[in-house]
C-alpha positions in Angstrom: -0.3 43.5 -90.9 -3.5 42.8 -90.6 -3.1 39.1 -91.0 -0.4 39.0 -88.2 -2.9 40.9 -85.9 -5.5 38.1 -86.8 -2.9 35.4 -86.1 -2.1 36.9 -82.6 -5.8 37.3 -81.9 -6.5 33.7 -82.9 -3.4 32.3 -81.0 -4.6 34.6 -78.0 -8.2 32.9 -78.2 -6.6 29.5 -78.7 -4.4 29.9 -75.6 -7.7 31.2 -73.7 -9.5 28.1 -74.9 -6.7 25.8 -74.0 -6.3 27.6 -70.5 -10.1 27.2 -69.8 -9.9 23.6 -70.7 -6.9 22.9 -68.8 -8.6 24.5 -65.8 -11.7 22.6 -66.0 -10.0 19.2 -67.0 -7.1 19.2 -64.8 -6.8 22.0 -62.1 -10.5 21.7 -61.0 -10.2 17.9 -60.7 -7.0 18.5 -58.7 -8.6 21.1 -56.7 -11.4 18.9 -55.7 -9.0 16.1 -54.9 -7.0 18.4 -52.7 -10.2 19.6 -50.9 -11.2 16.0 -50.4 -7.9 14.9 -49.0 -8.0 18.1 -46.8 -11.3 17.2 -45.3 -9.9 13.8 -44.9 -6.8 14.7 -43.1 -9.0 16.9 -40.8 -11.2 14.1 -40.0 -8.5 11.7 -39.2 -6.8 14.5 -37.0 -10.1 15.0 -35.3 -10.4 11.2 -34.7 -6.8 11.0 -33.5 -7.5 13.7 -31.0 -10.5 11.7 -29.9 -8.5 8.6 -29.5 -5.6 10.7 -27.6 -8.3 12.0 -25.2 -9.9 8.4 -24.9 -6.5 6.9 -24.3 -5.7 9.5 -21.8 -8.8 9.0 -19.9 -8.3 5.1 -20.1 -4.8 5.5 -18.7 -6.2 7.8 -15.9 -9.0 5.0 -15.1 -6.1 2.5 -15.4 -4.0 4.3 -12.7 -6.9 4.7 -10.4 -7.8 0.9 -10.8 -4.1 0.2 -10.0 -4.2 2.5 -6.9 -7.6 0.9 -5.9 -6.0 -2.7 -6.4 -3.0 -1.6 -4.4 -5.4 -0.2 -1.4 -7.5 -3.4 -1.5 -4.3 -5.6 -1.3 -3.2 -3.5 1.7 -6.3 -3.9 3.3 -6.6 -7.6 2.6 -3.2 -8.1 4.3 -4.8 -6.4 7.3 -8.0 -8.6 7.1 -6.5 -12.1 7.1 -8.8 -14.9 5.6 -8.6 -17.2 8.5 -8.3 -16.8 12.1 -4.9 -16.9 13.4 -4.8 -16.9 17.0 -1.3 -18.4 17.4 0.3 -15.3 15.5 -2.0 -12.9 17.2 -1.0 -14.1 20.5 2.7 -14.1 19.6 2.6 -10.6 18.5 0.8 -9.6 21.6 3.2 -11.3 23.7 6.2 -9.9 22.0 5.0 -6.4 22.2 3.8 -6.7 25.9 7.1 -8.2 26.6 8.8 -5.4 25.2 6.9 -2.9 26.9 7.7 -4.6 30.1 4.1 -5.8 30.8 3.0 -9.1 31.9 0.0 -11.1 30.3 -2.4 -12.4 33.1 -4.9 -13.7 30.6 -5.9 -13.9 26.9 -9.3 -15.3 26.2 -11.1 -15.7 22.9 -14.7 -14.4 23.1 -17.6 -16.0 21.3 -18.3 -14.1 18.1 -21.2 -11.9 18.1 -24.2 -12.6 15.7 -25.9 -9.7 14.2 -29.4 -10.3 13.1 -32.0 -8.1 11.4 -35.7 -8.7 10.7 -37.4 -8.5 7.5 -41.2 -9.1 6.9 -42.5 -11.6 4.5 -45.5 -11.0 2.2 -47.8 -12.7 4.6 -46.8 -10.4 7.7 -44.7 -12.9 9.3 -41.2 -11.7 10.9 -38.4 -14.0 10.0 -35.0 -13.7 11.5 -32.2 -13.5 8.8 -28.3 -13.3 9.4 -26.9 -10.3 7.7 -23.6 -11.5 6.0 -21.0 -8.9 5.9 -17.6 -9.4 4.0 -15.9 -9.7 7.2 -16.1 -11.3 10.6 -15.0 -9.6 13.8 -13.3 -11.9 16.6 -12.8 -10.4 20.0 -10.3 -11.5 22.6 -10.3 -10.5 26.4 -6.9 -9.4 27.6 -5.7 -8.7 30.9 -2.1 -7.0 31.4 -0.2 -5.9 34.4 2.5 -3.3 34.6 3.4 0.4 34.4 1.2 3.0 32.8 4.4 4.0 30.8 4.7 0.4 29.6 1.1 0.4 28.8 1.4 3.5 26.6 4.4 1.8 24.7 2.3 -1.3 24.2 -0.5 1.0 22.6 2.0 2.6 20.3 3.3 -1.0 19.1 -0.2 -2.1 18.8 -1.0 0.6 16.4 1.8 -0.6 14.3 0.3 -4.1 13.8 0.5 -5.9 10.6 -3.2 -6.5 10.9 -6.2 -4.3 12.0 -6.7 -4.4 15.7 -9.2 -2.5 17.6 -9.2 -2.0 21.4 -12.5 -1.6 23.3 -13.8 -1.4 27.1 -10.3 -0.3 28.7 -10.3 -0.7 32.5 -7.4 0.5 34.7 -7.3 -0.7 38.3 -4.3 -0.3 40.7 -2.8 -4.0 41.7 -2.0 -2.7 45.3 -2.5 0.2 47.6 0.8 1.8 46.3 -0.2 1.6 42.8 3.3 1.0 41.3 1.7 -1.5 38.9 -1.7 -1.3 37.4 -3.8 -4.0 36.0 -5.1 -3.2 32.2 -8.1 -5.1 31.2 -9.7 -4.4 27.7 -11.1 -6.4 24.6 -9.1 -6.6 21.5 -11.0 -7.1 18.2 -9.4 -8.2 14.8 -11.2 -8.7 11.6 -11.1 -11.7 9.1 -12.4 -11.9 5.6 -14.9 -14.6 4.7 
């Protein structure tokens, strides 16, 4: 019986040594590999989240850029690149006719030149033109008709396909009965350079 107990003790010790060897040879290496892979997965997940956030920001910036481009296109349509007096005159004539107003005169005014002064190093003053991205063109317009017709004209002018400003409005009666009025004003449009 003593021998059988020793056998079991030796077998137990041998199994214990094999278990310890297995732990250090295989299990520890696999545990280290598992830890390395887990860290790599976490790093990749963090990188993916950063890419997603970056993509989301880039997408938002792209949408803003597209909106800005669309707004620029709309403004570009309202600011033609060349002076188009015939189409402007045709547009004004058609809305005046639809508003039951008659055009007495339509005259282009000379462009205003804006100048600023700058001082050179020697103390001399030199006139230099300031060049904005657009140019203002003004036209003197005289209409004749009823006040209601003029209000209708203004509402249609507001829907013009291009940017048109009205300045220096004068309203005078045509005769003593004041059934018809004379409307004198300056229309300004803008063209891009």
